[in-house]
C-alpha positions in Angstrom: 0.4 34.3 -10.1 1.1 34.9 -6.4 1.2 32.0 -3.9 -2.1 32.8 -2.2 -4.0 33.0 -5.5 -2.4 29.8 -6.7 -3.3 27.9 -3.5 -6.9 29.1 -3.8 -7.2 27.8 -7.3 -5.6 24.5 -6.3 -8.1 24.2 -3.4 -11.1 25.1 -5.7 -10.1 22.4 -8.2 -9.5 19.9 -5.4 -13.0 20.4 -3.9 -14.7 20.1 -7.2 -12.8 17.2 -8.7 -12.3 15.2 -5.5 -16.0 15.2 -4.9 -16.7 14.0 -8.5 -14.2 11.2 -8.0 -15.8 10.0 -4.8 -19.4 10.3 -6.0 -19.2 9.3 -9.6 -15.9 8.0 -10.8 -14.4 5.6 -8.2 -16.7 2.7 -9.0 -16.5 3.3 -12.8 -12.7 3.7 -12.6 -12.4 0.4 -10.7 -14.7 -1.4 -13.2 -12.9 0.0 -16.2 -9.3 -0.7 -15.2 -9.1 -3.1 -12.3 -8.5 -6.7 -13.3 -6.6 -5.6 -16.5 -3.4 -6.0 -14.6 -3.0 -9.6 -13.6 0.0 -11.2 -12.0 0.9 -14.9 -11.5 0.2 -16.2 -8.0 0.7 -20.0 -7.9 0.1 -23.4 -9.5 -2.4 -25.8 -8.1 -4.1 -29.1 -9.2 -6.8 -28.8 -11.8 -10.3 -28.6 -10.4 -13.6 -29.2 -12.2 -14.7 -25.8 -13.8 -11.2 -24.4 -14.2 -10.4 -22.6 -17.4 -8.4 -25.1 -19.6 -6.5 -22.1 -21.1 -4.8 -21.7 -17.7 -3.3 -25.2 -17.7 0.4 -25.2 -16.9 1.6 -27.8 -19.4 5.2 -27.9 -18.0 4.0 -28.8 -14.4 1.3 -31.1 -15.8 3.9 -33.1 -17.9 6.3 -33.3 -15.0 3.8 -34.6 -12.5 1.4 -36.4 -14.8 -1.4 -34.5 -13.0 -3.2 -31.6 -14.6 -2.2 -28.3 -13.0 -3.4 -24.7 -13.6 -1.8 -21.3 -13.2 -3.6 -19.0 -10.7 -3.6 -15.3 -11.4 -4.6 -12.5 -9.0 -5.5 -8.9 -9.7 -2.5 -6.7 -9.2 -3.0 -4.7 -6.0 -1.4 -1.6 -7.4 -1.6 0.0 -10.8 0.2 3.0 -12.1 -1.6 5.8 -13.9 0.4 8.1 -16.2 -1.0 11.3 -17.5 0.6 12.6 -20.7 -0.6 16.2 -20.9 -0.3 18.6 -23.9 0.9 22.0 -22.7 1.3 23.5 -26.2 -0.2 26.9 -26.9 -3.2 25.5 -28.9 -4.5 24.0 -25.7 -4.9 27.6 -24.3 -7.9 28.2 -26.5 -11.6 28.4 -25.6 -14.7 30.3 -26.6 -17.3 29.0 -24.3 -16.8 28.7 -20.5 -13.2 27.4 -20.2 -10.0 27.0 -22.1 -9.2 23.5 -23.2 -6.3 23.7 -20.7 -8.6 24.4 -17.8 -10.7 21.3 -18.7 -7.6 19.2 -19.1 -6.5 20.3 -15.6 -9.9 19.3 -14.1 -10.0 15.9 -15.9 -6.4 15.2 -14.8 -7.4 15.9 -11.2 -10.5 13.7 -11.4 -8.5 10.8 -12.8 -5.8 11.3 -10.2 -8.1 11.3 -7.3 -9.9 8.3 -8.7 -6.6 6.5 -8.9 -5.4 7.2 -5.4 -8.7 6.2 -4.0 -7.9 2.8 -5.5 -4.4 2.9 -4.0 -2.8 3.4 -7.4 0.2 5.6 -8.2 -0.1 8.7 -10.5 2.7 10.2 -12.6 2.7 13.0 -15.2 4.5 13.9 -18.4 4.0 17.5 -19.5 4.9 18.0 -23.2 5.0 20.4 -26.1 7.3 19.7 -28.9 9.7 18.7 -26.2 9.4 17.0 -22.8 8.7 19.9 -20.4 8.5 18.0 -17.1 8.3 14.5 -15.8 6.7 13.8 -12.4 7.4 10.2 -11.3 4.5 8.1 -10.2 3.6 8.4 -6.5 0.6 8.0 -4.2 -1.1 10.5 -1.8 -3.1 13.7 -1.7 0.0 15.9 -1.4 1.3 14.4 -4.6 -2.0 15.0 -6.5 -2.1 18.6 -5.2 1.4 19.1 -6.6 0.2 17.9 -10.0 -2.7 20.3 -9.9 -0.4 23.1 -8.9 1.9 22.4 -11.8 -1.0 22.3 -14.3 -2.3 25.7 -13.1 1.0 27.6 -12.9 3.3 25.8 -15.3 4.9 27.9 -18.0 6.2 25.7 -20.9 9.4 26.7 -22.6 8.1 25.8 -26.1 4.8 26.3 -27.9 4.6 23.5 -30.5 3.4 19.9 -30.3 5.2 16.7 -30.8 3.1 13.8 -29.5 5.4 11.2 -31.1 8.3 12.4 -28.9 6.1 12.4 -25.8 5.0 8.8 -26.5 8.6 7.6 -27.1 9.6 9.2 -23.8 6.7 7.5 -22.1 7.8 4.1 -23.6 11.3 4.6 -22.4 10.7 5.8 -18.8 7.7 3.5 -17.8 8.8 -0.1 -18.2 6.0 -1.9 -16.4 2.5 -2.0 -17.9 0.4 0.9 -16.8 -2.8 2.9 -17.6 -1.9 5.9 -19.7 -4.1 8.9 -20.5 -3.0 11.2 -23.3 -4.9 14.6 -22.8 -4.5 16.8 -25.9 -6.3 18.5 -28.8 -4.3 16.2 -31.1 -3.5 19.0 -33.5 -0.4 17.2 -34.7 0.6 14.3 -36.8 3.4 11.8 -37.2 2.8 9.7 -34.0 1.5 6.4 -35.6 4.5 4.2 -34.7 5.1 5.4 -31.1 1.3 5.2 -30.4 1.2 1.6 -31.7 4.2 0.6 -29.5 2.8 2.4 -26.4 -0.6 0.7 -27.0 1.0 -2.7 -27.1 2.9 -2.1 -23.8 0.3 -0.2 -21.9 -3.4 0.3 -21.5 -3.6 3.6 -23.4 -6.5 6.0 -23.7 -6.7 9.2 -25.7 -8.7 12.2 -24.2 -9.4 14.5 -27.1 -10.4 18.1 -26.2 -11.7 20.5 -28.8 -13.6 23.8 -29.0 -16.8 24.1 -31.1 -15.3 27.2 -32.9 -12.4 25.0 -34.0 -14.9 22.7 -35.7 -17.0 25.5 -37.3 -15.6 29.0 -37.9 -18.2 31.6 -37.0 -19.1 34.4 -39.5 -18.0 37.5 -37.6 -16.4 39.5 -40.4 -12.8 40.5 -40.5 -10.7 39.4 -37.5 -7.0 39.4 -36.7 -5.9 36.0 -35.5 -2.6 34.6 -34.1 -1.5 31.1 -34.7 -1.1 29.8 -31.1 1.9 27.6 -31.9 3.8 29.7 -34.4 2.9 33.2 -33.1 2.1 34.4 -36.7 -0.5 37.2 -37.0 -2.8 37.3 -39.9 -6.2 38.8 -41.0 -9.1 36.4 -41.6 -12.3 37.3 -43.5 -14.7 34.9 -41.6 -17.6 36.1 -43.8 -16.0 34.2 -46.7 -17.8 30.9 -47.3 -14.6 29.5 -48.9 -12.6 30.3 -45.8 -15.1 28.7 -43.5 -15.4 25.6 -45.7 -11.6 25.3 -45.8 -11.4 25.6 -42.0 -14.2 23.0 -41.5 -12.3 20.6 -43.9 -9.1 21.2 -41.9 -10.8 20.2 -38.7 -12.5 17.2 -40.3 -9.2 15.9 -41.8 -7.3 16.5 -38.6 -9.9 14.7 -36.5 -10.1 11.9 -39.1 -6.3 11.4 -38.8 -6.5 11.2 -35.0 -9.5 8.9 -35.0 -8.1 6.5 -37.7 -4.6 6.5 -36.1 -6.0 5.5 -32.7 -8.4 2.9 -34.3 -5.5 1.3 -36.3 -3.4 0.9 -33.1 -6.4 -0.5 -31.2 -6.3 2.4 -28.7 -9.5 3.6 -27.0 -10.3 7.3 -27.0 -13.0 9.8 -25.9 -13.7 13.2 -27.5 -15.0 16.0 -25.3 -16.1 19.5 -26.5 -15.4 22.5 -24.3 -19.1 23.3 -24.2 -20.1 19.8 -23.0 -20.1 18.2 -19.6 -16.9 16.2 -19.4 -18.4 14.2 -16.5 -21.0 12.6 -18.7 -18.5 11.9 -21.5 -16.0 10.2 -19.1 -18.7 8.2 -17.3 -20.1 6.8 -20.6 -16.5 6.0 -21.7 -15.7 4.1 -18.4 -19.0 2.1 -18.7 -18.1 1.0 -22.2 -14.8 -0.4 -20.9 -16.4 -2.7 -18.3 
């Protein structure tokens, strides 16, 4: 992709997603995440109506006068986007590839964050860590993220979400808001997900195409496995094959849903033929 075409695509996504952030997501983002990061401010004497759970027993014992700890909302939060760049994300049968929607959602979340004076960082992953963009503020930083997502060429094709979460746990020490954007067509990430959820406010954004859920009856087709590159013929007229495919999706989704639920991690599922704006808004409202 030449520079002019790339800049045009970046600008197009900026116009669309920045507008959505200003009109729809800024208030919802603030309500969903602000106030979850609280820092200690000071100790003062107890006043009628104070929450007794905030009593500082050490100071109270030392002075013989009840004192409470005062907390204030952290002025800055960090938002980390963990983005799946494996080949299975480059699939779509409706209007957009999953990767295209992931790019737009990442841009919406990024613009919402910087409007609240928060930093945004990115981890691009496949079955390895492809790129780490440290958290920063500002429009130019967000445009760099969008540019990377549009024009990035990963070295690998597989998926290892567990490795991405372990890397995230290692490089981001302070509690942050983490979004994992993926189709979650992988397993084996239970432990790193649980650890990340304990340290951070983690959210899964699950993207899937309707044809992944239900294989259409279109006769004999030649298909390539996006992550292994293997070519094979599929007889989609076979009820057995379609049932097997539907069961595969159901089991994979069930694993994802149960793993997130057991770790206490929120998630939202978005189909490529649905309006992600509605799905995200509903999700943010539930977190108020």
